ZAMARGU-4260 file (C-alpha; in steps of 0.2 Angstrom, whole numbers, plus 5000, padded with zeros to 4 digits):
<rodrens>
0) 5285/5199/5173 | 5290/5182/5164 | 5284/5181/5146 | 5283/5164/5137 | 5290/5162/5119
5) 5272/5153/5115 | 5258/5148/5127 | 5251/5130/5120 | 5240/5130/5136 | 5229/5146/5132
10) 5227/5140/5114 | 5220/5123/5121 | 5208/5129/5131 | 5201/5141/5117 | 5195/5125/5108
15) 5194/5113/5123 | 5174/5112/5121 | 5176/5109/5103 | 5191/5096/5101 | 5187/5085/5116
20) 5171/5077/5108 | 5181/5075/5092 | 5195/5066/5099 | 5182/5055/5109 | 5173/5050/5093
25) 5190/5044/5087 | 5192/5035/5104 | 5175/5028/5103 | 5177/5021/5086 | 5194/5013/5089
30) 5198/5020/5071 | 5217/5027/5076 | 5224/5029/5058 | 5217/5040/5044 | 5199/5038/5042
35) 5184/5051/5042 | 5193/5063/5054 | 5207/5063/5042 | 5197/5064/5027 | 5188/5079/5034
40) 5202/5088/5037 | 5211/5086/5021 | 5195/5093/5013 | 5194/5108/5024 | 5213/5113/5023
45) 5213/5110/5004 | 5202/5125/5003 | 5212/5136/5016 | 5227/5132/5004 | 5217/5135/4989
50) 5222/5118/4980 | 5211/5104/4974 | 5218/5090/4985 | 5226/5088/5002 | 5236/5072/5009
55) 5238/5070/5028 | 5254/5063/5033 | 5264/5060/5048 | 5275/5075/5050 | 5282/5089/5040
60) 5297/5081/5034 | 5287/5066/5028 | 5276/5078/5018 | 5293/5086/5010 | 5299/5068/5006
65) 5282/5062/4999 | 5279/5077/4989 | 5296/5077/4980 | 5295/5058/4978 | 5278/5059/4969
70) 5282/5073/4958 | 5290/5068/4940 | 5308/5074/4946 | 5322/5062/4942 | 5333/5052/4954
75) 5348/5063/4956 | 5339/5080/4950 | 5346/5095/4959 | 5334/5105/4970 | 5336/5123/4975
80) 5333/5127/4992 | 5338/5142/5003 | 5352/5138/5016 | 5343/5148/5031 | 5329/5134/5035
85) 5326/5119/5046 | 5336/5105/5041 | 5319/5095/5035 | 5319/5106/5019 | 5336/5098/5013
90) 5333/5082/5022 | 5317/5079/5013 | 5327/5081/4997 | 5340/5069/5000 | 5328/5056/5008
95) 5318/5059/4991 | 5335/5054/4980 | 5339/5071/4975 | 5352/5084/4979 | 5350/5100/4988
100) 5359/5116/4979 | 5359/5130/4990 | 5356/5147/4984 | 5355/5163/4996 | 5341/5173/5003
105) 5335/5191/5002 | 5341/5203/5017 | 5323/5209/5019 | 5312/5194/5021 | 5324/5180/5022
110) 5317/5170/5009 | 5325/5164/4994 | 5330/5177/4983 | 5322/5177/4965 | 5336/5189/4958
115) 5352/5175/4964 | 5341/5161/4958 | 5340/5169/4941 | 5359/5174/4941 | 5362/5155/4946
120) 5352/5147/4933 | 5359/5159/4919 | 5377/5156/4923 | 5377/5139/4925 | 5367/5135/4910
125) 5379/5131/4898 | 5375/5122/4882 | 5359/5113/4891 | 5349/5114/4908 | 5357/5121/4922
130) 5369/5111/4931 | 5375/5113/4950 | 5395/5117/4946 | 5398/5109/4964 | 5388/5092/4962
135) 5386/5090/4944 | 5366/5087/4948 | 5355/5094/4934 | 5343/5106/4942 | 5326/5100/4939
140) 5316/5111/4953 | 5316/5125/4966 | 5311/5124/4983 | 5306/5139/4992 | 5302/5140/5011
145) 5289/5153/5018 | 5301/5159/5032 | 5293/5165/5048 | 5277/5165/5040 | 5279/5175/5027
150) 5277/5167/5007 | 5292/5168/4995 | 5291/5177/4980 | 5282/5163/4972 | 5276/5172/4957
155) 5294/5177/4951 | 5300/5159/4956 | 5285/5153/4945 | 5291/5164/4930 | 5308/5158/4933
160) 5304/5140/4933 | 5293/5140/4917 | 5308/5149/4907 | 5320/5136/4913 | 5307/5121/4912
165) 5309/5118/4932 | 5296/5112/4944 | 5292/5125/4959 | 5288/5116/4976 | 5284/5126/4992
170) 5288/5121/5010 | 5274/5132/5018 | 5279/5123/5036 | 5277/5141/5045 | 5264/5148/5033
175) 5247/5141/5037 | 5235/5154/5030 | 5248/5165/5023 | 5246/5174/5006 | 5257/5181/4993
180) 5249/5191/4978 | 5231/5186/4984 | 5235/5167/4983 | 5236/5156/4997 | 5253/5148/5006
185) 5251/5131/4999 | 5245/5135/4981 | 5260/5140/4973 | 5269/5128/4959 | 5267/5109/4959
190) 5264/5107/4977 | 5268/5111/4994 | 5271/5104/5011 | 5266/5109/5028 | 5271/5105/5046
195) 5257/5104/5059 | 5271/5102/5074 | 5262/5108/5090 | 5271/5125/5090 | 5265/5129/5074
200) 5252/5142/5069 | 5241/5128/5067 | 5249/5114/5078 | 5244/5096/5080 | 5243/5087/5097
205) 5257/5078/5092 | 5266/5076/5075 | 5257/5078/5059 | 5259/5085/5041 | 5252/5088/5025
210) 5254/5090/5004 | 5244/5100/4995 | 5242/5101/4976 | 5230/5103/4961 | 5240/5092/4951
215) 5229/5074/4953 | 5242/5062/4947 | 5255/5070/4960 | 5240/5069/4973 | 5236/5050/4969
220) 5254/5045/4970 | 5257/5054/4986 | 5242/5048/4995 | 5248/5030/4989 | 5266/5033/4996
225) 5259/5038/5012 | 5253/5021/5014 | 5267/5009/5009 | 5264/5013/4990 | 5247/5005/4991
230) 5230/5008/4981 | 5222/4996/4990 | 5226/4985/5005 | 5240/4972/5000 | 5242/4979/4983
235) 5258/4989/4980 | 5261/5001/4964 | 5277/5007/4972 | 5289/5005/4988 | 5282/5017/4999
240) 5283/5023/5017 | 5271/5022/5033 | 5267/5041/5033 | 5250/5040/5038 | 5241/5054/5049
245) 5233/5048/5065 | 5215/5049/5067 | 5217/5061/5083 | 5227/5074/5073 | 5215/5073/5060
250) 5201/5078/5072 | 5212/5091/5082 | 5217/5099/5067 | 5199/5098/5059 | 5194/5110/5073
255) 5209/5121/5072 | 5205/5124/5053 | 5191/5134/5060 | 5201/5144/5070 | 5216/5148/5060
260) 5211/5165/5052 | 5206/5172/5070 | 5223/5165/5076 | 5233/5172/5062 | 5223/5189/5064
265) 5229/5190/5082 | 5246/5187/5076 | 5247/5200/5063 | 5239/5214/5076 | 5254/5208/5089
270) 5266/5211/5075 | 5259/5228/5072 | 5261/5234/5089 | 5277/5228/5091 | 5281/5237/5076
275) 5276/5253/5085 | 5283/5248/5102 | 5301/5246/5094 | 5301/5260/5083 | 5316/5270/5083
280) 5328/5258/5092 | 5343/5251/5083 | 5335/5235/5079 | 5331/5228/5061 | 5310/5224/5061
285) 5302/5211/5052 | 5297/5218/5033 | 5281/5213/5026 | 5281/5213/5007 | 5268/5224/4998
290) 5259/5209/4992 | 5259/5198/5006 | 5248/5191/5020 | 5261/5188/5034 | 5255/5177/5048
295) 5271/5180/5059 | 5275/5161/5066 | 5288/5169/5072 | 5293/5188/5075 | 5311/5190/5070
300) 5322/5205/5073 | 5340/5208/5069 | 5354/5215/5079 | 5373/5213/5078 | 5374/5212/5098
305) 5358/5197/5097 | 5368/5186/5111 | 5369/5200/5122 | 5351/5206/5119 | 5346/5187/5122
310) 5355/5186/5138 | 5346/5203/5144 | 5329/5198/5140 | 5333/5181/5148 | 5338/5188/5165
315) 5321/5196/5166 | 5311/5181/5161 | 5307/5184/5143 | 5309/5169/5132 | 5317/5171/5115
320) 5322/5159/5102 | 5335/5159/5087 | 5329/5152/5070 | 5341/5147/5064 | 5357/5149/5073
325) 5368/5139/5059 | 5365/5139/5042 | 5363/5122/5033 | 5378/5124/5021 | 5389/5125/5035
330) 5382/5111/5045 | 5392/5094/5045 | 5378/5084/5038 | 5379/5093/5021 | 5398/5096/5022
335) 5398/5086/5006 | 5392/5099/4996 | 5407/5109/4998 | 5402/5126/5004 | 5413/5137/5015
340) 5408/5152/5028 | 5405/5166/5015 | 5397/5157/5002 | 5380/5163/5007 | 5382/5179/5016
345) 5363/5184/5020 | 5360/5168/5027 | 5374/5169/5037 | 5370/5186/5044 | 5352/5178/5047
350) 5359/5166/5058 | 5371/5179/5068 | 5359/5191/5071 | 5342/5184/5071 | 5332/5184/5088
355) 5313/5179/5088 | 5303/5187/5101 | 5288/5181/5110 | 5271/5182/5098 | 5256/5169/5099
360) 5237/5173/5098 | 5232/5179/5115 | 5248/5188/5119 | 5243/5203/5130 | 5247/5222/5129
365) 5255/5221/5146 | 5267/5204/5140 | 5271/5216/5124 | 5276/5230/5134 | 5286/5220/5146
370) 5297/5214/5131 | 5298/5230/5122 | 5301/5239/5138 | 5315/5228/5142 | 5324/5228/5124
375) 5323/5247/5126 | 5332/5246/5141 | 5345/5236/5134 | 5348/5248/5119 | 5347/5263/5131
380) 5359/5257/5143
</rodrens>
């Protein structure tokens, strides 16, 4: 039996009756950019993220760029980020005129390690604010990623940022409706960024993103920056960008805000079933922190035999992914930061050993049995 990595068609069929009239309203109005559908989505998503404000933008990279640009960070500030993330995290830092400063991750959740952040800040404090020894950038913020759908340990990171006078930001691109310590993803620190790329837990019918915050000043500036820095048409307070959300995406996402909790519960149930099916195999399974609501955007397992296992599954028609195959500190785009293999061993192990198995709302027990059976066959052979 072939098993897809993700079944977007099934998700579309489930909401088609709700989403079609919403899209038709946009088409009939001919108001294709921003407008009431985007505003309604922003209001709904701010409730999901537990914040006062939400700014809909054109994509997740724009959200990171816009969020940091709207903050009080000085140009050239160092922003601590993990190396095992999609390039948009560090890319957004650079686009905002700041410097990514890599610190390694936990080898359990694969999220930014608060202990290593604390050690880095202490070791590089000197007589004043912590400074990145490689670039000389003065550390101004931490940008933690909620990898695979599990929020980073933001409560501990918040305490560290308060101690050192830093800002905390959250890249929640994979964590719609997730939670940590009873607080929703998107509510930690100064602001958070989201992506609604089609394959996300709550995906648009194209590209879209959002910034969530309870900081009114940052909200107003981010809303201005997404629209060429304007507060009113043809009046510009800043040099901004064209990061406006399309009205059709606002309509689609507005519908999906009503479905996201159900879909994530289905993902969580599927993850629990995988844990039972794969128990006892020489395979490192995802670990959910005790105070976390993991929404399993990806079901990442780890094994030193990753490549051989992937080939075995592919031969049986089972789609898998690798997230991510090469950590950012070893990518050509970031070679100016001066890192070498071995600098961040946990991130490097994640890249060598992670394999993401099929998981999506509506994955059937038969499909999961097929995946688990093939994995068991590989390790038993």
